[in-house]
N, CA, C, O and CB atoms as a CASP TS submission, in Angstrom:
PFRMAT TS
TARGET T0000
AUTHOR 0000-0000-0000
METHOD Language model
MODEL 1
PARENT N/A
ATOM      1  N   UNK     1       4.031   5.284 -19.195  1.00  0.00           N
ATOM      2  CA  UNK     1       2.815   5.421 -18.425  1.00  0.00           C
ATOM      3  C   UNK     1       3.174   5.508 -16.956  1.00  0.00           C
ATOM      4  O   UNK     1       4.065   4.804 -16.480  1.00  0.00           O
ATOM      5  CB  UNK     1       1.851   4.250 -18.691  1.00  0.00           C
ATOM      6  N   UNK     2       2.489   6.362 -16.252  1.00  0.00           N
ATOM      7  CA  UNK     2       2.691   6.522 -14.820  1.00  0.00           C
ATOM      8  C   UNK     2       1.378   6.276 -14.100  1.00  0.00           C
ATOM      9  O   UNK     2       0.331   6.798 -14.485  1.00  0.00           O
ATOM     10  CB  UNK     2       3.243   7.926 -14.488  1.00  0.00           C
ATOM     11  N   UNK     3       1.450   5.482 -13.060  1.00  0.00           N
ATOM     12  CA  UNK     3       0.292   5.232 -12.205  1.00  0.00           C
ATOM     13  C   UNK     3       0.659   5.714 -10.811  1.00  0.00           C
ATOM     14  O   UNK     3       1.670   5.292 -10.251  1.00  0.00           O
ATOM     15  CB  UNK     3      -0.121   3.707 -12.202  1.00  0.00           C
ATOM     16  N   UNK     4      -0.154   6.589 -10.256  1.00  0.00           N
ATOM     17  CA  UNK     4       0.078   7.099  -8.909  1.00  0.00           C
ATOM     18  C   UNK     4      -0.738   6.282  -7.915  1.00  0.00           C
ATOM     19  O   UNK     4      -1.951   6.136  -8.062  1.00  0.00           O
ATOM     20  CB  UNK     4      -0.287   8.605  -8.813  1.00  0.00           C
ATOM     21  N   UNK     5      -0.057   5.753  -6.904  1.00  0.00           N
ATOM     22  CA  UNK     5      -0.697   4.948  -5.867  1.00  0.00           C
ATOM     23  C   UNK     5      -0.378   5.605  -4.537  1.00  0.00           C
ATOM     24  O   UNK     5       0.791   5.808  -4.209  1.00  0.00           O
ATOM     25  CB  UNK     5      -0.213   3.446  -5.902  1.00  0.00           C
ATOM     26  N   UNK     6      -1.405   5.940  -3.770  1.00  0.00           N
ATOM     27  CA  UNK     6      -1.138   6.599  -2.494  1.00  0.00           C
ATOM     28  C   UNK     6      -0.656   5.599  -1.441  1.00  0.00           C
ATOM     29  O   UNK     6      -0.863   4.391  -1.557  1.00  0.00           O
ATOM     30  CB  UNK     6      -2.395   7.319  -1.998  1.00  0.00           C
ATOM     31  N   UNK     7      -0.016   6.136  -0.430  1.00  0.00           N
ATOM     32  CA  UNK     7       0.576   5.311   0.623  1.00  0.00           C
ATOM     33  C   UNK     7      -0.459   4.420   1.308  1.00  0.00           C
ATOM     34  O   UNK     7      -0.169   3.266   1.625  1.00  0.00           O
ATOM     35  CB  UNK     7       1.254   6.195   1.656  1.00  0.00           C
ATOM     36  N   UNK     8      -1.634   4.934   1.534  1.00  0.00           N
ATOM     37  CA  UNK     8      -2.687   4.168   2.214  1.00  0.00           C
ATOM     38  C   UNK     8      -3.061   2.906   1.436  1.00  0.00           C
ATOM     39  O   UNK     8      -3.398   1.885   2.035  1.00  0.00           O
ATOM     40  CB  UNK     8      -3.929   5.040   2.414  1.00  0.00           C
ATOM     41  N   UNK     9      -3.003   2.976   0.105  1.00  0.00           N
ATOM     42  CA  UNK     9      -3.330   1.811  -0.721  1.00  0.00           C
ATOM     43  C   UNK     9      -2.310   0.683  -0.561  1.00  0.00           C
ATOM     44  O   UNK     9      -2.601  -0.468  -0.885  1.00  0.00           O
ATOM     45  CB  UNK     9      -3.415   2.220  -2.184  1.00  0.00           C
ATOM     46  N   UNK    10      -1.134   1.007  -0.069  1.00  0.00           N
ATOM     47  CA  UNK    10      -0.082   0.014   0.139  1.00  0.00           C
ATOM     48  C   UNK    10       0.105  -0.294   1.627  1.00  0.00           C
ATOM     49  O   UNK    10       1.161  -0.775   2.037  1.00  0.00           O
ATOM     50  CB  UNK    10       1.238   0.506  -0.466  1.00  0.00           C
ATOM     51  N   UNK    11      -0.922  -0.017   2.427  1.00  0.00           N
ATOM     52  CA  UNK    11      -0.848  -0.188   3.873  1.00  0.00           C
ATOM     53  C   UNK    11      -1.827  -1.248   4.356  1.00  0.00           C
ATOM     54  O   UNK    11      -2.763  -1.628   3.653  1.00  0.00           O
ATOM     55  CB  UNK    11      -1.122   1.134   4.575  1.00  0.00           C
ATOM     56  N   UNK    12      -1.589  -1.707   5.558  1.00  0.00           N
ATOM     57  CA  UNK    12      -2.495  -2.659   6.211  1.00  0.00           C
ATOM     58  C   UNK    12      -2.731  -2.218   7.647  1.00  0.00           C
ATOM     59  O   UNK    12      -1.919  -1.491   8.222  1.00  0.00           O
ATOM     60  CB  UNK    12      -1.918  -4.107   6.169  1.00  0.00           C
ATOM     61  N   UNK    13      -3.837  -2.655   8.221  1.00  0.00           N
ATOM     62  CA  UNK    13      -4.166  -2.332   9.607  1.00  0.00           C
ATOM     63  C   UNK    13      -3.363  -3.263  10.501  1.00  0.00           C
ATOM     64  O   UNK    13      -3.561  -4.478  10.477  1.00  0.00           O
ATOM     65  CB  UNK    13      -5.707  -2.465   9.884  1.00  0.00           C
ATOM     66  N   UNK    14      -2.459  -2.698  11.289  1.00  0.00           N
ATOM     67  CA  UNK    14      -1.538  -3.479  12.108  1.00  0.00           C
ATOM     68  C   UNK    14      -2.075  -3.605  13.535  1.00  0.00           C
ATOM     69  O   UNK    14      -1.779  -2.772  14.392  1.00  0.00           O
ATOM     70  CB  UNK    14      -0.135  -2.832  12.113  1.00  0.00           C
ATOM     71  N   UNK    15      -2.860  -4.646  13.780  1.00  0.00           N
ATOM     72  CA  UNK    15      -3.457  -4.831  15.110  1.00  0.00           C
ATOM     73  C   UNK    15      -2.411  -5.199  16.161  1.00  0.00           C
ATOM     74  O   UNK    15      -2.702  -5.124  17.355  1.00  0.00           O
ATOM     75  CB  UNK    15      -4.534  -5.912  15.058  1.00  0.00           C
ATOM     76  N   UNK    16      -1.206  -5.593  15.754  1.00  0.00           N
ATOM     77  CA  UNK    16      -0.134  -5.914  16.697  1.00  0.00           C
ATOM     78  C   UNK    16       0.635  -4.676  17.155  1.00  0.00           C
ATOM     79  O   UNK    16       1.440  -4.751  18.083  1.00  0.00           O
ATOM     80  CB  UNK    16       0.825  -6.903  16.068  1.00  0.00           C
ATOM     81  N   UNK    17       0.390  -3.552  16.514  1.00  0.00           N
ATOM     82  CA  UNK    17       1.073  -2.303  16.866  1.00  0.00           C
ATOM     83  C   UNK    17       0.510  -1.787  18.186  1.00  0.00           C
ATOM     84  O   UNK    17      -0.695  -1.565  18.307  1.00  0.00           O
ATOM     85  CB  UNK    17       0.910  -1.232  15.737  1.00  0.00           C
ATOM     86  N   UNK    18       1.374  -1.598  19.164  1.00  0.00           N
ATOM     87  CA  UNK    18       0.920  -1.202  20.507  1.00  0.00           C
ATOM     88  C   UNK    18       0.404   0.227  20.552  1.00  0.00           C
ATOM     89  O   UNK    18      -0.636   0.489  21.156  1.00  0.00           O
ATOM     90  CB  UNK    18       2.048  -1.358  21.504  1.00  0.00           C
ATOM     91  N   UNK    19       1.115   1.151  19.924  1.00  0.00           N
ATOM     92  CA  UNK    19       0.760   2.564  19.987  1.00  0.00           C
ATOM     93  C   UNK    19       0.126   3.019  18.674  1.00  0.00           C
ATOM     94  O   UNK    19       0.436   2.490  17.606  1.00  0.00           O
ATOM     95  CB  UNK    19       1.999   3.415  20.305  1.00  0.00           C
ATOM     96  N   UNK    20      -0.749   3.988  18.765  1.00  0.00           N
ATOM     97  CA  UNK    20      -1.332   4.579  17.565  1.00  0.00           C
ATOM     98  C   UNK    20      -0.304   5.511  16.911  1.00  0.00           C
ATOM     99  O   UNK    20       0.464   6.177  17.604  1.00  0.00           O
ATOM    100  CB  UNK    20      -2.644   5.352  17.907  1.00  0.00           C
ATOM    101  N   UNK    21      -0.295   5.553  15.589  1.00  0.00           N
ATOM    102  CA  UNK    21       0.562   6.465  14.849  1.00  0.00           C
ATOM    103  C   UNK    21      -0.196   7.769  14.645  1.00  0.00           C
ATOM    104  O   UNK    21      -1.326   7.758  14.156  1.00  0.00           O
ATOM    105  CB  UNK    21       1.004   5.850  13.486  1.00  0.00           C
ATOM    106  N   UNK    22       0.419   8.901  15.019  1.00  0.00           N
ATOM    107  CA  UNK    22      -0.234  10.188  14.820  1.00  0.00           C
ATOM    108  C   UNK    22       0.153  10.732  13.450  1.00  0.00           C
ATOM    109  O   UNK    22       1.335  10.813  13.115  1.00  0.00           O
ATOM    110  CB  UNK    22       0.149  11.192  15.945  1.00  0.00           C
ATOM    111  N   UNK    23      -0.857  11.106  12.661  1.00  0.00           N
ATOM    112  CA  UNK    23      -0.658  11.628  11.309  1.00  0.00           C
ATOM    113  C   UNK    23      -0.515  13.141  11.331  1.00  0.00           C
ATOM    114  O   UNK    23      -0.791  13.786  12.343  1.00  0.00           O
ATOM    115  CB  UNK    23      -1.821  11.222  10.397  1.00  0.00           C
ATOM    116  N   UNK    24      -0.078  13.707  10.200  1.00  0.00           N
ATOM    117  CA  UNK    24       0.108  15.155  10.080  1.00  0.00           C
ATOM    118  C   UNK    24      -1.180  15.926  10.348  1.00  0.00           C
ATOM    119  O   UNK    24      -1.144  17.051  10.847  1.00  0.00           O
ATOM    120  CB  UNK    24       0.631  15.499   8.696  1.00  0.00           C
ATOM    121  N   UNK    25      -2.329  15.313  10.011  1.00  0.00           N
ATOM    122  CA  UNK    25      -3.606  16.004  10.204  1.00  0.00           C
ATOM    123  C   UNK    25      -4.167  15.829  11.620  1.00  0.00           C
ATOM    124  O   UNK    25      -5.280  16.273  11.902  1.00  0.00           O
ATOM    125  CB  UNK    25      -4.618  15.502   9.192  1.00  0.00           C
ATOM    126  N   UNK    26      -3.402  15.184  12.512  1.00  0.00           N
ATOM    127  CA  UNK    26      -3.824  15.024  13.895  1.00  0.00           C
ATOM    128  C   UNK    26      -4.569  13.731  14.182  1.00  0.00           C
ATOM    129  O   UNK    26      -4.799  13.406  15.346  1.00  0.00           O
ATOM    130  CB  UNK    26      -4.677  16.162  14.279  1.00  0.00           C
ATOM    131  N   UNK    27      -4.954  12.981  13.147  1.00  0.00           N
ATOM    132  CA  UNK    27      -5.631  11.713  13.374  1.00  0.00           C
ATOM    133  C   UNK    27      -4.634  10.665  13.845  1.00  0.00           C
ATOM    134  O   UNK    27      -3.431  10.779  13.610  1.00  0.00           O
ATOM    135  CB  UNK    27      -6.346  11.242  12.099  1.00  0.00           C
ATOM    136  N   UNK    28      -5.154   9.646  14.513  1.00  0.00           N
ATOM    137  CA  UNK    28      -4.310   8.547  15.002  1.00  0.00           C
ATOM    138  C   UNK    28      -4.903   7.232  14.522  1.00  0.00           C
ATOM    139  O   UNK    28      -6.121   7.056  14.504  1.00  0.00           O
ATOM    140  CB  UNK    28      -4.192   8.566  16.564  1.00  0.00           C
ATOM    141  N   UNK    29      -4.022   6.307  14.131  1.00  0.00           N
ATOM    142  CA  UNK    29      -4.483   5.014  13.638  1.00  0.00           C
ATOM    143  C   UNK    29      -3.360   3.985  13.711  1.00  0.00           C
ATOM    144  O   UNK    29      -2.279   4.264  14.228  1.00  0.00           O
ATOM    145  CB  UNK    29      -5.001   5.140  12.196  1.00  0.00           C
ATOM    146  N   UNK    30      -3.631   2.797  13.187  1.00  0.00           N
ATOM    147  CA  UNK    30      -2.635   1.724  13.173  1.00  0.00           C
ATOM    148  C   UNK    30      -2.311   1.268  11.751  1.00  0.00           C
ATOM    149  O   UNK    30      -1.860   0.139  11.556  1.00  0.00           O
ATOM    150  CB  UNK    30      -3.130   0.540  13.996  1.00  0.00           C
ATOM    151  N   UNK    31      -2.538   2.136  10.749  1.00  0.00           N
ATOM    152  CA  UNK    31      -2.175   1.782   9.380  1.00  0.00           C
ATOM    153  C   UNK    31      -0.659   1.749   9.266  1.00  0.00           C
ATOM    154  O   UNK    31       0.019   2.674   9.717  1.00  0.00           O
ATOM    155  CB  UNK    31      -2.786   2.783   8.359  1.00  0.00           C
ATOM    156  N   UNK    32      -0.114   0.676   8.658  1.00  0.00           N
ATOM    157  CA  UNK    32       1.314   0.483   8.493  1.00  0.00           C
ATOM    158  C   UNK    32       1.606   0.239   7.022  1.00  0.00           C
ATOM    159  O   UNK    32       0.948  -0.581   6.382  1.00  0.00           O
ATOM    160  CB  UNK    32       1.826  -0.691   9.366  1.00  0.00           C
ATOM    161  N   UNK    33       2.594   0.954   6.483  1.00  0.00           N
ATOM    162  CA  UNK    33       2.979   0.758   5.084  1.00  0.00           C
ATOM    163  C   UNK    33       3.646  -0.606   4.949  1.00  0.00           C
ATOM    164  O   UNK    33       4.549  -0.943   5.715  1.00  0.00           O
ATOM    165  CB  UNK    33       3.934   1.898   4.591  1.00  0.00           C
ATOM    166  N   UNK    34       3.202  -1.377   3.984  1.00  0.00           N
ATOM    167  CA  UNK    34       3.768  -2.702   3.723  1.00  0.00           C
ATOM    168  C   UNK    34       5.058  -2.542   2.925  1.00  0.00           C
ATOM    169  O   UNK    34       5.039  -2.603   1.696  1.00  0.00           O
ATOM    170  CB  UNK    34       2.752  -3.608   2.958  1.00  0.00           C
ATOM    171  N   UNK    35       6.178  -2.336   3.618  1.00  0.00           N
ATOM    172  CA  UNK    35       7.462  -2.080   2.969  1.00  0.00           C
ATOM    173  C   UNK    35       8.010  -3.337   2.303  1.00  0.00           C
ATOM    174  O   UNK    35       7.684  -4.462   2.679  1.00  0.00           O
ATOM    175  CB  UNK    35       8.469  -1.545   3.983  1.00  0.00           C
ATOM    176  N   UNK    36       8.856  -3.105   1.300  1.00  0.00           N
ATOM    177  CA  UNK    36       9.507  -4.205   0.597  1.00  0.00           C
ATOM    178  C   UNK    36       9.135  -4.212  -0.875  1.00  0.00           C
ATOM    179  O   UNK    36       8.513  -3.274  -1.375  1.00  0.00           O
ATOM    180  CB  UNK    36       9.137  -5.538   1.234  1.00  0.00           C
ATOM    181  N   UNK    37       9.516  -5.261  -1.551  1.00  0.00           N
ATOM    182  CA  UNK    37       9.202  -5.393  -2.970  1.00  0.00           C
ATOM    183  C   UNK    37       7.782  -5.906  -3.133  1.00  0.00           C
ATOM    184  O   UNK    37       7.405  -6.907  -2.524  1.00  0.00           O
ATOM    185  CB  UNK    37      10.204  -6.335  -3.673  1.00  0.00           C
ATOM    186  N   UNK    38       7.008  -5.235  -3.939  1.00  0.00           N
ATOM    187  CA  UNK    38       5.618  -5.615  -4.216  1.00  0.00           C
ATOM    188  C   UNK    38       5.425  -5.681  -5.719  1.00  0.00           C
ATOM    189  O   UNK    38       6.080  -4.955  -6.466  1.00  0.00           O
ATOM    190  CB  UNK    38       4.611  -4.610  -3.570  1.00  0.00           C
ATOM    191  N   UNK    39       4.534  -6.541  -6.162  1.00  0.00           N
ATOM    192  CA  UNK    39       4.197  -6.621  -7.573  1.00  0.00           C
ATOM    193  C   UNK    39       2.838  -5.983  -7.791  1.00  0.00           C
ATOM    194  O   UNK    39       1.858  -6.355  -7.145  1.00  0.00           O
ATOM    195  CB  UNK    39       4.206  -8.087  -8.069  1.00  0.00           C
ATOM    196  N   UNK    40       2.782  -5.021  -8.700  1.00  0.00           N
ATOM    197  CA  UNK    40       1.525  -4.394  -9.091  1.00  0.00           C
ATOM    198  C   UNK    40       1.042  -5.055 -10.370  1.00  0.00           C
ATOM    199  O   UNK    40       1.821  -5.276 -11.297  1.00  0.00           O
ATOM    200  CB  UNK    40       1.690  -2.853  -9.282  1.00  0.00           C
ATOM    201  N   UNK    41      -0.234  -5.367 -10.415  1.00  0.00           N
ATOM    202  CA  UNK    41      -0.842  -5.975 -11.591  1.00  0.00           C
ATOM    203  C   UNK    41      -1.925  -5.057 -12.132  1.00  0.00           C
ATOM    204  O   UNK    41      -2.632  -4.405 -11.364  1.00  0.00           O
ATOM    205  CB  UNK    41      -1.423  -7.368 -11.258  1.00  0.00           C
ATOM    206  N   UNK    42      -2.055  -5.004 -13.445  1.00  0.00           N
ATOM    207  CA  UNK    42      -3.083  -4.193 -14.091  1.00  0.00           C
ATOM    208  C   UNK    42      -3.822  -5.073 -15.083  1.00  0.00           C
ATOM    209  O   UNK    42      -3.207  -5.798 -15.864  1.00  0.00           O
ATOM    210  CB  UNK    42      -2.468  -2.940 -14.797  1.00  0.00           C
ATOM    211  N   UNK    43      -5.152  -5.002 -15.045  1.00  0.00           N
ATOM    212  CA  UNK    43      -5.953  -5.774 -15.983  1.00  0.00           C
ATOM    213  C   UNK    43      -7.430  -5.525 -15.776  1.00  0.00           C
ATOM    214  O   UNK    43      -7.833  -4.849 -14.829  1.00  0.00           O
ATOM    215  CB  UNK    43      -5.652  -7.252 -15.848  1.00  0.00           C
ATOM    216  N   UNK    44      -8.219  -6.067 -16.655  1.00  0.00           N
ATOM    217  CA  UNK    44      -9.669  -5.904 -16.594  1.00  0.00           C
ATOM    218  C   UNK    44     -10.287  -6.743 -15.477  1.00  0.00           C
ATOM    219  O   UNK    44     -11.349  -6.400 -14.956  1.00  0.00           O
ATOM    220  CB  UNK    44     -10.295  -6.281 -17.932  1.00  0.00           C
ATOM    221  N   UNK    45      -9.628  -7.833 -15.110  1.00  0.00           N
ATOM    222  CA  UNK    45     -10.125  -8.734 -14.069  1.00  0.00           C
ATOM    223  C   UNK    45      -8.948  -9.559 -13.560  1.00  0.00           C
ATOM    224  O   UNK    45      -7.887  -9.578 -14.184  1.00  0.00           O
ATOM    225  CB  UNK    45     -11.278  -9.660 -14.609  1.00  0.00           C
ATOM    226  N   UNK    46      -9.126 -10.237 -12.440  1.00  0.00           N
ATOM    227  CA  UNK    46      -8.022 -11.006 -11.859  1.00  0.00           C
ATOM    228  C   UNK    46      -7.549 -12.141 -12.761  1.00  0.00           C
ATOM    229  O   UNK    46      -6.420 -12.611 -12.622  1.00  0.00           O
ATOM    230  CB  UNK    46      -8.440 -11.571 -10.524  1.00  0.00           C
ATOM    231  N   UNK    47      -8.395 -12.580 -13.677  1.00  0.00           N
ATOM    232  CA  UNK    47      -7.976 -13.615 -14.620  1.00  0.00           C
ATOM    233  C   UNK    47      -7.584 -13.037 -15.979  1.00  0.00           C
ATOM    234  O   UNK    47      -7.435 -13.776 -16.952  1.00  0.00           O
ATOM    235  CB  UNK    47      -9.088 -14.632 -14.798  1.00  0.00           C
ATOM    236  N   UNK    48      -7.417 -11.706 -16.044  1.00  0.00           N
ATOM    237  CA  UNK    48      -7.045 -11.038 -17.287  1.00  0.00           C
ATOM    238  C   UNK    48      -6.058  -9.903 -16.985  1.00  0.00           C
ATOM    239  O   UNK    48      -6.324  -8.739 -17.283  1.00  0.00           O
ATOM    240  CB  UNK    48      -8.306 -10.492 -18.019  1.00  0.00           C
ATOM    241  N   UNK    49      -4.915 -10.265 -16.388  1.00  0.00           N
ATOM    242  CA  UNK    49      -3.904  -9.280 -16.018  1.00  0.00           C
ATOM    243  C   UNK    49      -2.944  -9.101 -17.189  1.00  0.00           C
ATOM    244  O   UNK    49      -2.262 -10.041 -17.595  1.00  0.00           O
ATOM    245  CB  UNK    49      -3.138  -9.715 -14.731  1.00  0.00           C
ATOM    246  N   UNK    50      -2.898  -7.889 -17.723  1.00  0.00           N
ATOM    247  CA  UNK    50      -2.099  -7.672 -18.933  1.00  0.00           C
ATOM    248  C   UNK    50      -0.760  -6.993 -18.663  1.00  0.00           C
ATOM    249  O   UNK    50       0.126  -7.024 -19.517  1.00  0.00           O
ATOM    250  CB  UNK    50      -2.881  -6.845 -19.913  1.00  0.00           C
ATOM    251  N   UNK    51      -0.597  -6.382 -17.493  1.00  0.00           N
ATOM    252  CA  UNK    51       0.663  -5.725 -17.128  1.00  0.00           C
ATOM    253  C   UNK    51       1.015  -6.064 -15.698  1.00  0.00           C
ATOM    254  O   UNK    51       0.138  -6.278 -14.861  1.00  0.00           O
ATOM    255  CB  UNK    51       0.568  -4.193 -17.309  1.00  0.00           C
ATOM    256  N   UNK    52       2.321  -6.113 -15.424  1.00  0.00           N
ATOM    257  CA  UNK    52       2.780  -6.261 -14.041  1.00  0.00           C
ATOM    258  C   UNK    52       4.136  -5.575 -13.927  1.00  0.00           C
ATOM    259  O   UNK    52       4.877  -5.471 -14.904  1.00  0.00           O
ATOM    260  CB  UNK    52       2.869  -7.778 -13.616  1.00  0.00           C
ATOM    261  N   UNK    53       4.446  -5.115 -12.731  1.00  0.00           N
ATOM    262  CA  UNK    53       5.741  -4.485 -12.468  1.00  0.00           C
ATOM    263  C   UNK    53       6.062  -4.626 -10.995  1.00  0.00           C
ATOM    264  O   UNK    53       5.182  -4.487 -10.146  1.00  0.00           O
ATOM    265  CB  UNK    53       5.742  -2.989 -12.892  1.00  0.00           C
ATOM    266  N   UNK    54       7.319  -4.901 -10.691  1.00  0.00           N
ATOM    267  CA  UNK    54       7.774  -4.934  -9.302  1.00  0.00           C
ATOM    268  C   UNK    54       8.152  -3.522  -8.888  1.00  0.00           C
ATOM    269  O   UNK    54       8.799  -2.792  -9.640  1.00  0.00           O
ATOM    270  CB  UNK    54       8.979  -5.913  -9.120  1.00  0.00           C
ATOM    271  N   UNK    55       7.744  -3.149  -7.691  1.00  0.00           N
ATOM    272  CA  UNK    55       8.077  -1.826  -7.155  1.00  0.00           C
ATOM    273  C   UNK    55       8.666  -2.015  -5.755  1.00  0.00           C
ATOM    274  O   UNK    55       8.402  -3.015  -5.087  1.00  0.00           O
ATOM    275  CB  UNK    55       6.809  -0.885  -7.117  1.00  0.00           C
ATOM    276  N   UNK    56       9.450  -1.061  -5.334  1.00  0.00           N
ATOM    277  CA  UNK    56      10.024  -1.077  -3.983  1.00  0.00           C
ATOM    278  C   UNK    56       9.261  -0.042  -3.155  1.00  0.00           C
ATOM    279  O   UNK    56       9.212   1.140  -3.496  1.00  0.00           O
ATOM    280  CB  UNK    56      11.586  -0.769  -4.003  1.00  0.00           C
ATOM    281  N   UNK    57       8.670  -0.516  -2.062  1.00  0.00           N
ATOM    282  CA  UNK    57       7.891   0.362  -1.179  1.00  0.00           C
ATOM    283  C   UNK    57       8.738   0.632   0.055  1.00  0.00           C
ATOM    284  O   UNK    57       9.206  -0.298   0.712  1.00  0.00           O
ATOM    285  CB  UNK    57       6.499  -0.281  -0.790  1.00  0.00           C
ATOM    286  N   UNK    58       8.932   1.910   0.365  1.00  0.00           N
ATOM    287  CA  UNK    58       9.781   2.301   1.497  1.00  0.00           C
ATOM    288  C   UNK    58       9.042   2.433   2.706  1.00  0.00           C
ATOM    289  O   UNK    58       9.614   2.757   3.747  1.00  0.00           O
ATOM    290  CB  UNK    58      10.474   3.537   1.252  1.00  0.00           C
TER
END
């Protein structure tokens, strides 16, 4: 099974970032990819998680 997760879903708004990041489409923002090892959970609800996997986010 493959689950596609876009970069924005793994990002956070970095209010400590001094400069805005310019995107390919010309927009500017402070979204920062949360790099490192992350655990993805899948389930019907937060108390019913049936799958998990560690992923490396670059």
